[in-house]
N, C-alpha and C positions, 0 to 999 in steps of 0.2 A: 749124633747128637740129633734130639728134633728137631724139624724149623720152625725158628721164630713164629710167633703166633701175632700176627699187628695186622690192623685194619687197613683194607683195601681203600686207596683212592686213587680217585683221576682229575687230571685237570680239566681236560671237555667233558661233555654228554656222553653218555651210554649209549651208543647207537642201536643195542640190543632192547633197551629198556621203552617201553609204550609210554605213552604219553594218554594216561584218561582224557577222553571227552570232556569238555567241560560243564556238559547237562548229566554225566552219571553221578550217580548216588555218591555222595562220601558219608565217610563214617563219622567224621564232626559235623553232625546236623549244622552248624552254623554256617557253612560253606553249601548247604543245596540251597543256593538263592545265585542270582544272575548280577552282575556289577554292572548295571547301564549296556548288556550288550557288549560288551569289550572281550577281545579274544586276544590273545599273548601272540606276538610274532615270532616264529620261532628261526632267532639269528640272535648273532651275538650283537652287545652294545655298541653302538655308533658305525654301523654297519653301514656302509658308503652303497645308496643307489643309481645306477645308474642313469644318467640325464643326455641331454642336448644342448649344447650350446651355439646358436647362430652368431656369428659376429656379420657384420656390413660395412664391408670394406677392406683393402689391405695394403691401405698405408703402415706408416710407423706404430700405429695403433693394433691395426689385424697382425701385423709382423711378430710384434712383441709379445701379444696375448696367446700366438701359438707358439711359440718359444718355450715362453714361461707356462704353460699349459702340459705341452708334452712332458714338463719334467717336474712339475709340483702338482697336476691333477690328475687325481687317479676316476676310472669309470665315467669319465666324459667326454663325450663324442661333438667333434669342432667341426665347423663348416663355416667357414670365409666367402661370403658374397661379392665379386669386386667386378666394376660396373664397364673399368676397361681393360684393356688388353693384357699392360701388366701389374706388377705392383707398383707402390710408388706413393700415390694418392695425390697429394699436394706437388710431390717432386715430379712424378711424372707428368700432370697437367701445365705448372705454371714453369716454361721453360723461357721466360723470359730471359733476356742476357744479363747478367748478374746478380742473381736468387743466391750439426753436435750429433751425438753418438749414445748409443745406447750406453749402459753403463758397464752390461755383460759383452758387451761385442766392442770393442775401443780398437778404435784404426789409425795406426802409425804413419798411414800414408798421406795423411790430407795435403795437399800439395799449396793452402793459403790457411791464414789464420781463419778468416773470412769466407769459406768456397762458396762456390757456386751453385747454382741449382741442376746441374748437369753431373757435378761432381755428387754433390748429396743424393742425387736419387743413384748414381754408379755403387754409393755403400750400401744403401738399400738393398740394393741388386743382388751384388755380394755376400749380403748378410743371409739373404731367402736362400742367395742358392748353397750355399757353405752349410747350412744348417735344413735345407729339405724342406724347407717353411711351403712351399707352394702348392705342397701336397694339399692342403688342407684348402686351397683357393681354388672356382670356379670361377672363370673370367669372363669377360663380357655376359654377363650376368647383373642382371637389376633388380633389385627387391621392389615389389611396389606398394606393398602393404605388410601390415603386421596386425593382429587384430588377436589382442587376450582373449580366452575360453575360460572364464572362472571357473566355472565346472571341471576343468580335465586341467588347471592348473598350468594350460601352456600359452604362448604365442601359435598364431595361424600365419604363416608368413606365406603372402604370393608372392613369385618368382618369375621373371621374365626372363627367358631362356636365350642363345645367344640366334637360336634360328625362329624366336619371334614367340615362339607357343607358352605359355603359365604352366605353371606346377607349384603345388603349396607343399610347405615345409612346416613343421612345426618342432619346437623347443621349449626345454624351460625358463634357459635363459639366454635373453635379448640384447647384442650389444649393438648402439649405435657409433662407430668406430668411423663415418663417413667424415669427419671436422668441421669445427667452425667455418671455416674461410674454404668451403669446397664449391659451394652451388653459388657461381658468381652470376652479374647482371652488368644485362648494360644499362647503359643513363635513360632516364624517360625524357629525352627530347625528341620534340617534335620532327618530323622528318627523316629520323633514321634509314627509312627504307629507300629512301629516295636519292641517299647520298652512293654514288657512280663509281666510285673509289674502291679501295682498299681499307676493308674495316675488322679491325681483329681485337680481341679482350687480351688482357695482360694474362689472365686465367688457360688461355686458347690460344696460345703464340704459336704462328706459323714461322715455322724454323726455316720454312723453303721458301721464303719471299725477301729477295731481295732489296733492302732499305736504299742502297746504296744511287746518291744524287736523286733521293725523291724529296720533297716536301713533305712533311709530316708534323701532323698535330697529336698532341699527348692531353687526354683529357682526363683529370686527377692529380693531387699532389701528394698523394699516401707512400707508404714504404715500396709499392709496386712502381710508381710514378719515379721516385727517386732512384730506384734501381737504374729503372730501362734508360731515363734521357742521359746518365753522362755516357751509357753504356753506346750508346746510337746518335748521340751526338757526332761525335769525331766522320762517322760517315753521310750522313744525308745533308743532301745540299742546303734547305732549310727547315729549324725546330721551330715547331710553335707549341711551349707548354700552355693550358688553360688552368692555371693557379686561381682559384678561388677563395681560399682558405687558407692561412700560411701554416706552417707546421714546424716543428721543434727539430732543427736537422743536428744531430748530436755527434760526440766520438763513439766508437762502436763498441758494442756492448762487450765488456771484460777488457775495458781499452788498457790496463794497469800492463797487461800482457801482450798488446797490440803494439803494431806499428809508432812512433814517434804521432804523436796528436791521435792517437787511436786508429789511424790508419789502417788498411790492410797491406801485412806482406807476405810474401813467397816463405817459403819452410827451406834451407838450406838441402843440398845431399847430404849434409855430418849431421841434421839437428834429425831429419828422417830415416838415418840407419841408426842413431843413438837412441828412438823411439822403436826400431823395429830390432833392437839388439837388446833394449834391455828394458820391458814391461814395467818394471817398477818403476823407470823416469818418467815414462808415459801414464802414467797409474798417477803419481803425484804432481804432474804438470796438468792432468787433466782434473784434479780434486783443489788445485789452488785456482783455475779460470773458476771451476763450479762454485766455488768458496766465496770469489770475488763478487761472481752473478749473485749472491745471496746477502747481499749488502746496501741494497738499494731503499728499502721500505720506508726508514729515515725523511730519503729524499723525497718521498712522494706526500708526506705531512706541508700542508700549504704556509705553515706560519714556523717554518724550520731553519735553521741556518743553512744548513744543505740547500733547500730550496732556494733560499734567495743567493747565495752564494753562485751555484751550478747555474740558474738562470742566465745572471748577470755574465758567466764565463761562456755561458752556447750564446750568446747573445752576440758577445764582444769575437768571439770564432766565427760567427757566421757573418758578421757586420765586414771583416778581417778579409772574407773568401770571398765577397760579392761585392772587393774593392772600394767598400765603402759607399756603392752607387746609392743616391739618396733615396731611388726611388724603388729601387729594388727590397733596399734595406727596411723602410716604411713599410712595403706591403708582405715582405716575406719573412719578417723578425714576426713571431706571436705578442701579445700582450695578454695571452692567457696564461694561465702556471706551467709549466714545465712537467711534460706528463699526462697535461689533461686530456691533449689526443697521442697515441702510441709516439712516443721518442722513435724516431728514425735515424740511425746511423746512415749517411749517403757520402761515403769516399767520391772527392771532384763532382757530386750533383751542384754543389751551387755554385763551382766556376765555370760549371757548361752553359749556366745560364746567364752567364757574360760574355761568352764567346761570339763571335759579329754573326755569326750564323741563327742564331737564335732570337724569336722574340716573344719575350713572355707578355700574357693575357692577364692580367690580373682582375676577372670578370668570370664570370659563367660560360659555357659555350649555352646558347638557346633556342638553337634550333640550327638542322640540318640541309643546307642543301644537295644539287647534283653535284655540284664541283668542291663544297668542303662544309664550313660553318660560320654561324653568325653568333658575334658576340654581345654583350647587354647592351651597348651604345649603336648597336647597328651596323655594325661595320663588318664583311663579309672575308673571311681568310678563305683563300682559295688553295687544297689539297691535295696530294695526292696518297694520303694515308692518313687514316684516324686510328690512334691506340687507345682504346677505352681502359684506363686502369682507376677503373671506378667502385672495386669491391664486392663486396658478397653480401648475400641473405644471412645475417647476423640475428634472425630471429631464433638459434639454440635448435631449431627443429629439424630434424631428417628430411633427406628430400624425397620421400617414402612415405605414407600415410601412415599415421600410427592410431589407435582407435585401444584406449584402455578399459580400466574398469565402467560400466553402465554408457558404453557407447562414446566416452567421453574421449576427442580430440586433440591430438597434445596442441599442434599448430595453435588452435580456438583456445585449450589451456591457456596455454602458454602467452598468447598476445603479444600487446606492446610492453605488458608487465611481467613477468614470468616469474616464477616462484616454483625453484628446485631445494633439492635439500645437499647442500655440501657443492654443488654443480656435479654432483652423480649418481644421482636418483632423483624421482620426480613423485610425488601423490598422485594415487590413482592409473599407476601408471606401473604396478606389479612385476618383480623380477627385469628390468629396463635399466640397464647402464648405461650413461650418458659420457662419451670424452669427446668435449669435455660439454657439461651443460652451463647455465645460466651461473653466473658470479662466481667464477674459476679464475685462476690465476693466467687469467691468457694474457697480462702484461708482466710477468713476473719472470723473464730470462725462459730459459729453454723449455721446452714443453715436453720433450721426450721423458725426463725424471717423475715429471707431473705425471704422465700418463701411465708412466709403472707403478706410483702409488696407487691411483686409482686402479691398477691391475690388482696387486694386492691387496687393496681394501675387496675386491669382487669376490677375488680368492676366497677368502674370509669366509664370504656369505655363502657363497658356492659351497664351503665344508661344511658348514651350520646346515645347509638346507638338505645335501645329500643325508647327512648322520643322526637329523633328527625328526625326518618326518613332517619333513617344512614344506609346504605346497606353493607360499608364496610370502614374499617380503613388499612391503612399499611404506614408501615414510608418511607418517602422521600428518594430515594437514593443517593440525595446529603449531607440530616441529617446524614444519616448512613457514608457517608466517612467523612463529618467533624468532628463526632466524634470518627472513628479510630483514624484521623490525629490526635487527642487532646491524644486521649489513648496513641499512642507510641511515641508522644515528651515528655509524662509527665514519661512515662514509661522507660525512659534514665536515669531518676536519682533513680528507685527505683530497689530494688536489685534480682526483679524477672528476670528481664529485662538479667542478670549476665549469665556471658556463664558456664553451666551446664544440663548434659543431665534430662529434667525434663517433667510430663506430662501437666507442665503447658505451653511449648512450644510445645508437641504433642510429645513429645520423642526426642526432638532433642535438641543439647548443642547451636547451631546457629540458629536462627529464631527469628519470632515474638511471644510475649507473647499472647497467645489465650484464655487462661482460665482465667485471672483474669482483676478487676477492676480499675481502677487507682487511687482511693480513699480509705479514710477509709471507715466503715462500713457506720458510720454516715452519711457521705458523698452521699454514695449511697441511705439511706434513704429521705434525701433532698431532691434527683435528682427524687425518688419517688414521694414524696409526691401530686403532682399534674404533672397529663398530659400536655405537652406540645402539644396540636393540632397543634398548626404551624408547628413541623416536621411532621406531617402526610399528606397524601393525605387521602381525606376522599371522598367515592362517594355515592350518594344519591338514594332512591330506586324510587324519582320520578323524573322529570326537575325542579321542584320543590325545594330548600333548604328549603323554610318556611312549606312546605305543613303541617309539624307538630303544626302549630300554629292554626287548626283548627276552630272550628267556631265561635271563639272568647270569650270562656268560658274558666274561670278555672277548677281545679278541686276541687280547696276549695270551689266553688260556686255550686259546686253538690256534695257536703257531709253535711250529715245534722250536721255533730260537722264541719263545716267549721270556721275557724274565719275570719268575714270580717275585721280585721282591725291588720291584723297579721304583718303588716308594721312596726306597732307601737313600735315590740319587738325588730326590729332588733338590728345588734348589733353597728353598725354605727347609728342608729336615738338615740340609747340609753346616747352613748355618750357627 
C-alpha cells in the first residue's frame, strides 16, 4: 500500500529555511517598502532576557528576595551588598535587651510569644544557612551611590569594598532593602562630645559593657526605650529616664493569644514539641495570630467605638501599672488618640518606672556636661552612662545617594513631603523598588508579610520587563500626586493624623503623616495584588513596543514538552 500523502507540519521553525533579507525584492510589490526601519527579532514570543538585580541590605528583605528569586525568577543575576559583617540588618545592629517569621519558613522553636532581638536574629541566620542564601551576599561592602543611566536603562552603582577600594556595578533593577529604621541618629543636644562617660545608641548597643551598679540616663521614650528600661533597671544603681512626651503603653500585639493581660510568656516543652511534630498545628496557630493582627483598622478611626473604649481601657491599665502615682499618671498617660504615636507593647516598663532606683525626668535633656545631662529646669544629673534611644532618620531615603532621571536627587525630591507610589516605587526613579517607602503600612503589624507582597509585586514587573522588551518603569507624576491627595484626605479621619509628636510625621506634632498607609493591611495587599500599569510611564529598548513578539512562534511550540492545546485548560474556557 502506498504511504499516506499528507502535508508535512512542524511545531517549530525550519532550521534549514533561509530567512530572506528584509531589503530583498518581494514578489508582492506592496511589500517592497520599509516599515520605519523595524526588524524582527529572531526569538519566540515572551522570551526572557537576562538582567541583573542589585539589592542593598541583607536583612529580612534581602534574604526573602534571595529565597524567592532562586525559585521564581529566570535569567536574573542577583547581587546583595551588606555593609555589616553578617546578615540580619536591624536585628544584627539592634541588639539591645528585650527586643515573626517568614510565611515560608515557620519556626517551631520560638522560646517566647514575644521573642528577643537575639532570638529573632538567630532565626534569620538559620534561614540564611539552611537555604544557602549568603552566596548572594558581599559583606562589609557599602553602596556609596546609584545613578540612573537613561540611555542604557541601567543603574550605575558605586560600591566601597571591604578594603576601602571603590568599584562600579550596574543593574536593571535596584532594590533599597536597607530598611526605614536603619540609619540611627544621636540627639542634637549641645555638648554631646564633651561627655566623658559611656555614650551609646540603642541601635548600636555595646553588649560588652557592664551596666551593673552604674548610674544610667536613657533619653527617649519610644519603643526602644520601652524595651531597654525594664531590662536594665534591676541591675543599675540608678536609672534616669528622660521622658519628654507620653506614649501609649499597650498590651502586646496579638494579645488575644498572649499571656494574661497581653503579657509575654514562655512556650512549654510540650507546646514546642507539638509544633515540631505537627506542622499543620503550627501553621494554624500562626494563621490565627496573623488574622488577629489584621483586625485593627477600625481602632485607628478617631471617632470609632473601638478607639474610645480601647483608649479608656489602656489608660486604666497604665494607671494601675503606675500604682496611680499622681505625677506619673498625669505626665505619662497621653491625652492624644491611641495610635497617634506608635502603640508600644511594654511588659514591665511602667512598673519599672516606679522602682526606688528610678528617677523619671518629664523634661527634655537640653545639654550634656562632662559628667552628665542638664534638664530644662537647669538641674544637672550626673551619670556614668547615657543611652540614646532617640530614633532614626525617617526620611525614607537610603543611606546612599540616589540620582534618578534628569539628575534628580531622591533625598531632595522626597524632602519633608515625600510622594511615592504605593510605598514601593517613585516618580523619576525608574526600576527602583523601595522596602518600604513613604506612606506604607509601617504600623500595620508584622512587616515580613508586607515585604513579601512587595517582592511579589516587583517580580510581576521584572517578568514583564524581561519578556516585553521594556527598558524602564516609573510611576507617573500625576498618579503619585492623586494617590497623595487620596492618602491625606482619608488620613483626616484616622488617628495617625492627630496632633502628637510622632515619627509617623517625621517627629512633628503638626504636619503630614508620611509613614502610614491610609487603609487596612488587607486593603494594601489587595492594592498590590496586580500592577496597575496604567499608572506607569513605560519606556522600551527599541522604537517598537511589539519587538517582543519575535518571529511568530511561542515558547510552547519550541518545547518538546509543550502542550499544543493548553488553551483548552484555561479557567475561563472550562466554565
